[in-house]
Residue frames as qw, qx, qy, qz and C-alpha x, y, z in Angstrom:
[[0.653, 0.241, 0.645, -0.314, -187.93, 94.73, 261.37],
 [0.660, 0.684, -0.045, -0.310, -187.93, 95.65, 257.70],
 [0.192, 0.652, -0.726, -0.100, -184.31, 94.50, 257.28],
 [0.416, -0.165, 0.871, -0.203, -185.14, 91.18, 258.97],
 [0.716, 0.431, 0.448, -0.319, -188.08, 90.60, 256.69],
 [0.508, 0.741, -0.358, -0.255, -185.97, 91.44, 253.55],
 [0.025, -0.524, 0.851, 0.011, -183.33, 88.92, 254.67],
 [0.571, 0.104, 0.774, -0.254, -185.99, 86.15, 255.16],
 [0.694, 0.613, 0.159, -0.343, -187.45, 86.88, 251.74],
 [0.346, 0.711, -0.586, -0.176, -183.99, 86.64, 250.00],
 [0.271, -0.311, 0.903, -0.118, -183.32, 83.37, 251.84],
 [0.674, 0.319, 0.581, -0.327, -186.66, 81.98, 250.64],
 [0.620, 0.703, -0.177, -0.300, -185.86, 83.00, 247.03],
 [0.137, 0.594, -0.789, -0.074, -182.51, 81.23, 247.21],
 [0.449, -0.094, 0.859, -0.228, -184.07, 78.16, 248.63],
 [0.695, 0.498, 0.365, -0.369, -186.80, 78.11, 246.00],
 [0.469, 0.730, -0.437, -0.239, -184.30, 78.52, 243.06],
 [0.056, -0.449, 0.891, -0.044, -182.16, 75.75, 244.52],
 [0.588, 0.145, 0.741, -0.291, -185.12, 73.40, 244.82],
 [0.684, 0.639, 0.100, -0.337, -186.11, 74.22, 241.22],
 [0.332, 0.736, -0.572, -0.144, -182.54, 73.77, 239.91],
 [0.988, -0.073, -0.134, -0.020, -182.02, 70.46, 241.65],
 [0.746, -0.515, 0.219, 0.362, -178.64, 69.12, 242.66],
 [0.609, 0.166, 0.364, 0.685, -177.10, 69.93, 239.25],
 [0.039, 0.857, 0.192, -0.476, -177.25, 73.73, 239.53],
 [0.124, -0.543, 0.498, 0.665, -174.68, 74.07, 236.76],
 [0.485, 0.258, 0.803, 0.230, -176.88, 72.18, 234.29],
 [0.004, -0.044, 0.366, 0.930, -178.27, 75.34, 232.79],
 [0.523, 0.106, -0.014, -0.845, -181.72, 75.98, 231.27],
 [0.610, 0.043, -0.711, -0.347, -182.19, 72.44, 230.21],
 [0.331, -0.150, -0.855, 0.370, -182.09, 70.92, 233.83],
 [0.173, 0.184, 0.423, -0.870, -184.28, 73.72, 235.21],
 [0.559, 0.116, -0.309, -0.760, -186.85, 73.18, 232.49],
 [0.539, -0.028, -0.838, -0.074, -186.85, 69.43, 233.24],
 [0.150, -0.151, -0.738, 0.641, -187.44, 70.15, 236.94],
 [0.346, 0.187, 0.177, -0.902, -190.25, 72.52, 236.29],
 [0.607, 0.066, -0.527, -0.591, -191.96, 70.04, 233.88],
 [0.482, -0.079, -0.862, 0.133, -191.83, 67.36, 236.51],
 [0.047, 0.073, 0.569, -0.818, -193.46, 69.50, 239.25],
 [0.008, 0.590, 0.805, 0.062, -197.16, 69.29, 239.94],
 [0.002, -0.722, -0.293, -0.626, -199.49, 72.29, 239.86],
 [0.574, -0.802, -0.163, -0.008, -199.52, 72.59, 243.64],
 [0.738, -0.324, 0.065, 0.588, -195.73, 72.51, 243.78],
 [0.369, 0.399, 0.232, 0.806, -195.51, 75.18, 241.09],
 [0.251, -0.829, -0.261, -0.425, -197.92, 77.35, 243.07],
 [0.709, -0.658, -0.060, 0.248, -195.86, 76.83, 246.21],
 [0.655, -0.013, 0.161, 0.738, -192.64, 77.67, 244.29],
 [0.141, 0.650, 0.282, 0.691, -194.31, 80.83, 242.96],
 [0.463, -0.852, -0.169, -0.176, -195.34, 81.92, 246.46],
 [0.764, -0.458, 0.030, 0.453, -191.77, 81.28, 247.73],
 [0.548, -0.021, 0.258, 0.796, -189.65, 82.98, 245.01],
 [0.121, 0.591, 0.080, -0.793, -192.11, 85.68, 244.03],
 [0.672, 0.616, 0.385, -0.142, -194.00, 86.24, 240.76],
 [0.283, 0.884, -0.310, -0.207, -191.17, 88.21, 239.08],
 [0.182, -0.549, 0.806, 0.123, -188.53, 85.65, 239.62],
 [0.622, 0.167, 0.760, -0.085, -190.83, 82.77, 238.71],
 [0.598, 0.755, 0.180, -0.200, -191.77, 84.42, 235.40],
 [0.164, 0.811, -0.531, -0.184, -188.14, 85.01, 234.60],
 [0.439, -0.287, 0.852, 0.018, -187.43, 81.37, 235.20],
 [0.666, 0.420, 0.607, -0.103, -190.20, 80.23, 232.88],
 [0.461, 0.859, -0.074, -0.211, -189.19, 82.75, 230.16],
 [0.063, -0.688, 0.701, 0.176, -185.51, 81.68, 230.25],
 [0.536, -0.034, 0.843, 0.028, -186.54, 78.03, 229.88],
 [0.625, 0.655, 0.392, -0.164, -188.84, 78.93, 226.96],
 [0.276, 0.874, -0.321, -0.240, -186.11, 80.84, 225.19],
 [0.290, -0.451, 0.833, 0.138, -183.66, 77.92, 225.59],
 [0.627, 0.274, 0.727, -0.059, -186.30, 75.57, 224.12],
 [0.563, 0.788, 0.173, -0.179, -186.93, 77.80, 221.15],
 [0.061, 0.794, -0.561, -0.227, -183.16, 78.28, 220.49],
 [0.433, -0.206, 0.873, 0.090, -182.67, 74.48, 220.48],
 [0.627, 0.507, 0.578, -0.128, -185.61, 74.05, 218.16],
 [0.397, 0.876, -0.122, -0.245, -184.21, 76.60, 215.69],
 [0.120, -0.641, 0.736, 0.182, -180.78, 74.92, 215.74],
 [0.542, -0.010, 0.840, -0.005, -182.27, 71.57, 215.06],
 [0.630, 0.683, 0.231, -0.288, -183.96, 72.80, 211.84],
 [0.753, 0.226, 0.351, 0.508, -182.27, 72.21, 208.49],
 [0.249, -0.467, 0.133, 0.838, -180.20, 74.98, 206.96],
 [0.023, 0.042, 0.643, 0.764, -181.81, 74.72, 203.54],
 [0.081, 0.617, 0.757, -0.197, -185.39, 75.19, 204.82],
 [0.131, 0.663, 0.334, 0.657, -187.39, 78.03, 203.25],
 [0.140, 0.113, -0.345, 0.921, -187.32, 81.31, 205.07],
 [0.138, -0.635, -0.752, 0.106, -190.32, 81.97, 207.31],
 [0.037, 0.287, 0.086, 0.953, -191.98, 85.34, 206.89],
 [0.091, 0.353, 0.674, -0.643, -194.40, 86.82, 209.36],
 [0.112, 0.583, 0.713, 0.374, -197.92, 87.37, 208.01],
 [0.158, -0.866, -0.358, 0.310, -198.30, 90.59, 210.06],
 [0.175, -0.682, 0.254, 0.663, -195.51, 92.34, 208.22],
 [0.683, 0.688, -0.023, -0.244, -195.51, 93.16, 204.44],
 [0.892, 0.064, 0.253, 0.368, -193.12, 91.28, 202.30],
 [0.184, -0.696, 0.240, 0.651, -190.14, 93.50, 201.30],
 [0.653, 0.697, -0.029, -0.295, -189.91, 94.47, 197.64],
 [0.465, 0.645, -0.604, 0.039, -186.25, 93.52, 197.25],
 [0.822, -0.385, 0.378, -0.184, -186.43, 90.21, 198.97],
 [0.058, 0.559, -0.801, -0.208, -183.58, 87.90, 198.41],
 [0.883, 0.070, -0.231, -0.403, -184.89, 84.67, 196.74],
 [0.793, -0.365, 0.488, 0.004, -183.93, 81.25, 197.87],
 [0.135, 0.600, -0.697, -0.369, -181.00, 79.93, 195.82],
 [0.914, 0.159, 0.307, -0.213, -181.90, 76.98, 193.65],
 [0.342, -0.414, 0.724, 0.433, -179.26, 74.86, 191.97],
 [0.709, 0.558, -0.044, -0.429, -179.78, 74.58, 188.23],
 [0.832, -0.020, 0.496, 0.246, -178.57, 71.66, 186.18],
 [0.023, -0.617, 0.469, 0.632, -176.03, 72.43, 183.55],
 [0.822, 0.484, 0.255, -0.157, -177.30, 71.53, 180.02],
 [0.306, -0.544, 0.621, 0.474, -174.58, 70.29, 177.72],
 [0.779, 0.569, 0.015, -0.265, -174.78, 69.99, 173.92],
 [0.794, -0.239, 0.440, 0.345, -172.20, 67.41, 172.70],
 [0.636, 0.640, 0.263, 0.341, -171.95, 69.11, 169.28],
 [0.195, 0.846, -0.101, 0.485, -170.39, 72.23, 170.76],
 [0.666, -0.714, 0.203, -0.076, -168.77, 70.94, 173.89],
 [0.277, 0.694, -0.661, 0.062, -165.03, 70.38, 174.17],
 [0.553, -0.314, 0.720, -0.278, -165.61, 67.42, 176.54],
 [0.877, 0.311, 0.301, -0.210, -166.96, 65.39, 173.55],
 [0.612, -0.198, 0.555, 0.528, -163.72, 65.70, 171.61],
 [0.193, 0.504, -0.370, -0.756, -163.09, 66.85, 168.05],
 [0.822, 0.393, 0.252, -0.325, -165.08, 65.53, 165.09],
 [0.160, -0.437, 0.793, 0.393, -163.10, 63.01, 163.00],
 [0.740, 0.269, -0.107, -0.607, -165.07, 61.78, 160.00],
 [0.541, 0.307, -0.778, -0.083, -162.92, 58.66, 159.53],
 [0.012, 0.068, -0.872, 0.484, -163.34, 57.58, 163.09],
 [0.554, 0.197, 0.267, -0.764, -167.13, 58.43, 162.80],
 [0.718, 0.293, -0.426, -0.466, -167.51, 56.24, 159.72],
 [0.428, 0.194, -0.874, 0.121, -165.76, 53.33, 161.37],
 [0.175, 0.004, 0.726, -0.665, -167.72, 53.62, 164.59],
 [0.570, 0.351, 0.390, -0.632, -171.09, 53.80, 162.89],
 [0.155, 0.284, -0.789, -0.522, -170.37, 51.48, 159.99],
 [0.170, 0.250, 0.946, -0.116, -173.22, 49.22, 161.07],
 [0.351, 0.572, 0.256, -0.696, -175.67, 51.96, 159.93],
 [0.327, 0.444, -0.563, -0.615, -174.72, 51.35, 156.32],
 [0.067, -0.015, -0.994, -0.084, -175.58, 47.66, 156.70],
 [0.228, 0.474, 0.687, -0.501, -178.99, 48.62, 158.10],
 [0.352, 0.607, -0.079, -0.708, -179.58, 51.02, 155.24],
 [0.221, 0.289, -0.806, -0.467, -178.68, 48.38, 152.65],
 [0.060, 0.241, 0.960, -0.128, -181.15, 45.94, 154.19],
 [0.278, 0.581, 0.433, -0.630, -183.81, 48.62, 154.12],
 [0.290, 0.507, -0.440, -0.682, -183.12, 49.34, 150.47],
 [0.135, 0.048, -0.956, -0.257, -183.47, 45.61, 149.59],
 [0.136, 0.430, 0.807, -0.382, -186.75, 45.50, 151.54],
 [0.317, 0.611, 0.107, -0.717, -188.10, 48.52, 149.64],
 [0.250, 0.362, -0.703, -0.559, -187.10, 46.92, 146.26],
 [0.021, -0.152, -0.988, -0.021, -188.98, 43.74, 147.19],
 [0.216, 0.557, 0.608, -0.523, -192.10, 45.77, 148.10],
 [0.256, 0.521, -0.270, -0.768, -191.89, 47.70, 144.81],
 [0.164, 0.119, -0.884, -0.421, -192.19, 44.43, 142.92],
 [0.066, -0.350, -0.925, 0.131, -195.31, 43.43, 144.86],
 [0.135, 0.515, 0.379, -0.757, -197.19, 46.75, 145.33],
 [0.299, 0.454, 0.702, 0.460, -199.87, 47.61, 142.84],
 [0.020, -0.910, -0.361, 0.203, -201.32, 50.94, 144.09],
 [0.520, 0.634, 0.015, 0.573, -199.83, 53.87, 142.15],
 [0.236, -0.887, 0.144, -0.369, -199.67, 56.15, 145.22],
 [0.801, -0.532, 0.264, 0.075, -197.86, 53.58, 147.39],
 [0.854, 0.245, 0.181, 0.422, -195.54, 52.79, 144.49],
 [0.259, 0.827, -0.023, 0.499, -194.71, 56.42, 144.03],
 [0.483, -0.817, 0.236, -0.209, -193.89, 56.88, 147.70],
 [0.890, -0.252, 0.295, 0.241, -191.62, 53.78, 147.76],
 [0.693, 0.508, 0.138, 0.492, -189.85, 55.01, 144.62],
 [0.021, 0.901, -0.118, 0.416, -189.24, 58.43, 146.18],
 [0.659, -0.690, 0.294, -0.058, -187.81, 56.91, 149.38],
 [0.898, 0.013, 0.275, 0.343, -185.55, 54.54, 147.38],
 [0.529, 0.678, 0.081, 0.503, -184.30, 57.37, 145.20],
 [0.246, -0.903, 0.176, -0.307, -183.62, 59.55, 148.14],
 [0.808, -0.487, 0.317, 0.103, -181.59, 56.81, 149.93],
 [0.827, 0.291, 0.220, 0.427, -179.63, 56.15, 146.77],
 [0.285, 0.830, -0.046, 0.477, -178.70, 59.84, 146.38],
 [0.515, -0.801, 0.263, -0.154, -177.69, 60.05, 150.07],
 [0.888, -0.233, 0.305, 0.254, -175.38, 57.03, 149.61],
 [0.676, 0.520, 0.127, 0.507, -173.79, 58.57, 146.53],
 [0.038, -0.913, 0.129, -0.384, -173.19, 61.86, 148.39],
 [0.705, -0.638, 0.309, 0.000, -171.56, 60.01, 151.21],
 [0.884, 0.096, 0.269, 0.369, -169.33, 58.07, 148.73],
 [0.432, 0.764, 0.043, 0.478, -168.29, 61.32, 147.07],
 [0.320, -0.878, 0.232, -0.270, -167.37, 62.92, 150.42],
 [0.852, -0.389, 0.318, 0.149, -165.40, 59.81, 151.36],
 [0.776, 0.390, 0.189, 0.458, -163.53, 59.90, 148.06],
 [0.161, 0.884, -0.073, 0.433, -162.73, 63.57, 148.51],
 [0.587, -0.750, 0.286, -0.110, -161.39, 62.94, 152.02],
 [0.905, -0.113, 0.294, 0.284, -159.24, 60.13, 150.77],
 [0.618, 0.609, 0.086, 0.490, -157.77, 62.32, 148.01],
 [0.140, -0.908, 0.166, -0.359, -157.04, 65.13, 150.51],
 [0.763, -0.567, 0.310, 0.012, -155.42, 62.69, 152.90],
 [0.867, 0.224, 0.212, 0.391, -153.29, 61.29, 150.02],
 [0.342, 0.815, -0.010, 0.467, -152.23, 64.84, 149.05],
 [0.400, -0.841, 0.262, -0.253, -151.26, 65.64, 152.69],
 [0.903, -0.265, 0.279, 0.188, -149.27, 62.44, 152.95],
 [0.718, 0.496, 0.116, 0.474, -147.36, 63.43, 149.83],
 [0.041, 0.886, -0.143, 0.438, -146.61, 66.83, 151.30],
 [0.720, -0.645, 0.252, -0.049, -145.34, 65.18, 154.45],
 [0.895, 0.055, 0.243, 0.369, -142.93, 63.11, 152.42],
 [0.455, 0.728, 0.021, 0.513, -141.70, 66.25, 150.68],
 [0.337, -0.874, 0.217, -0.275, -141.05, 67.88, 154.07],
 [0.860, -0.391, 0.301, 0.132, -139.04, 64.85, 155.15],
 [0.797, 0.298, 0.206, 0.482, -136.98, 65.11, 152.00],
 [0.380, -0.336, -0.003, 0.862, -136.22, 68.79, 152.72],
 [0.074, 0.393, 0.490, 0.775, -138.74, 70.44, 150.32],
 [0.230, 0.044, 0.330, -0.914, -141.34, 73.03, 151.27],
 [0.238, 0.403, 0.878, -0.099, -144.89, 71.81, 151.58],
 [0.131, -0.131, -0.384, -0.904, -147.66, 73.10, 149.36],
 [0.215, 0.341, 0.731, -0.551, -151.08, 73.95, 150.82],
 [0.117, 0.424, 0.736, 0.515, -154.15, 73.78, 148.60],
 [0.188, 0.026, 0.101, -0.977, -156.36, 76.77, 148.24],
 [0.502, 0.328, 0.615, -0.512, -160.21, 76.61, 148.50],
 [0.590, 0.574, -0.193, -0.534, -160.56, 77.21, 144.78],
 [0.274, 0.415, -0.853, -0.159, -158.17, 74.31, 144.07],
 [0.265, 0.059, 0.896, -0.353, -160.18, 72.03, 146.42],
 [0.569, 0.472, 0.330, -0.587, -163.34, 73.01, 144.63],
 [0.487, 0.558, -0.526, -0.418, -161.76, 72.22, 141.24],
 [0.070, 0.233, -0.969, 0.046, -160.85, 68.76, 142.49],
 [0.411, 0.264, 0.749, -0.448, -164.35, 68.17, 143.77],
 [0.597, 0.561, -0.030, -0.572, -165.76, 69.20, 140.33],
 [0.332, 0.483, -0.770, -0.251, -163.37, 66.87, 138.66],
 [0.135, -0.022, 0.966, -0.218, -164.45, 63.95, 140.83],
 [0.524, 0.440, 0.441, -0.581, -168.13, 64.82, 140.14],
 [0.509, 0.574, -0.383, -0.514, -167.37, 64.86, 136.35],
 [0.191, 0.309, -0.926, -0.104, -165.71, 61.48, 136.47],
 [0.295, 0.151, 0.856, -0.397, -168.62, 59.99, 138.49],
 [0.579, 0.528, 0.188, -0.592, -171.25, 61.31, 136.04],
 [0.442, 0.532, -0.610, -0.387, -169.20, 60.04, 133.08],
 [0.004, -0.169, 0.981, -0.092, -168.84, 56.61, 134.71],
 [0.367, 0.317, 0.751, -0.449, -172.65, 56.42, 135.33],
 [0.199, 0.345, 0.706, 0.586, -173.55, 57.67, 131.84],
 [0.042, -0.836, -0.528, 0.145, -175.34, 60.71, 133.16],
 [0.358, -0.333, 0.096, 0.867, -172.88, 63.38, 132.01],
 [0.077, 0.274, 0.535, 0.795, -174.82, 64.41, 128.88],
 [0.290, -0.711, -0.595, -0.237, -178.12, 64.87, 130.72],
 [0.455, -0.646, -0.243, 0.563, -176.35, 66.82, 133.54],
 [0.283, -0.195, 0.242, 0.907, -174.66, 69.17, 131.00],
 [0.044, -0.472, -0.611, -0.634, -177.96, 69.61, 129.10],
 [0.359, -0.793, -0.488, 0.054, -179.82, 70.65, 132.29],
 [0.445, -0.546, -0.044, 0.709, -176.93, 73.03, 133.16],
 [0.208, 0.106, 0.450, 0.862, -176.98, 74.62, 129.64],
 [0.167, -0.655, -0.633, -0.378, -180.75, 75.10, 129.98],
 [0.445, -0.735, -0.372, 0.351, -180.38, 76.83, 133.34],
 [0.408, -0.343, 0.147, 0.833, -177.66, 79.12, 132.04],
 [0.094, 0.340, 0.567, 0.745, -179.71, 80.02, 129.02],
 [0.278, -0.768, -0.568, -0.103, -182.65, 80.95, 131.29],
 [0.441, -0.664, -0.151, 0.584, -180.42, 83.22, 133.38],
 [0.335, -0.066, 0.386, 0.857, -179.06, 84.83, 130.24],
 [0.032, -0.563, -0.613, -0.553, -182.55, 85.66, 128.91],
 [0.364, -0.808, -0.440, 0.144, -183.50, 87.21, 132.24],
 [0.455, -0.523, 0.056, 0.718, -180.49, 89.51, 132.07],
 [0.359, 0.416, 0.486, 0.680, -181.48, 90.93, 128.62],
 [0.060, -0.109, -0.184, 0.975, -182.19, 94.72, 128.67],
 [0.415, -0.141, -0.371, -0.819, -185.63, 94.52, 127.01],
 [0.574, -0.313, -0.748, -0.115, -186.97, 91.93, 129.51],
 [0.420, -0.654, 0.140, -0.613, -188.77, 92.96, 132.63],
 [0.174, 0.207, -0.864, 0.425, -187.73, 91.60, 135.99],
 [0.613, -0.441, -0.544, -0.365, -190.54, 89.60, 137.62]]
């Protein structure tokens, strides 16, 4: 009698699982979950009574695990990591990787190329035209302005712009002289002679000669030499043995 009852119970379990799985028994957890969701409460109670509580709970748990697995797979990979509030956060937790943008300074980056003053002057030659227009505008304002403070400020700006233009002209002349010297050395190499390379002291002497010629041409050589003699005399007096260093 016991063996017959066990056989009937196993047959009922097989029938209940087959009814829950539907015709597509090989569909897996997804088809079983769909079948269970379509059943009414009475049909679920009847299925539970047929297959037994243990088998029914296993069916429901398997379907829930499949659902959670699919939900985890559907989430994006770069989402932040979820931490349980019931467990303390580990001290050596690995932070989420964040991509940082690369900052690039064109002054020190090889991608910007090498600095060539001649190409730079040709590319930004329009700036000199703008500066000349600004200088003419300041000169016109100086003729009209009457306030001493405003006049002093305009004179300072005009003097500063003039000095900057002179310094640029001197640098340009020095580059032209060096380029001319290099060209002469190239011609010597083509003729079979050895090239001569200027030393820093010789380049400095050439710069001083250019400055001397510019001061002489502008009529400011005597005032420049007078200021230089005065500075040298002050330094000599400070170096005297009987004078205290301040």
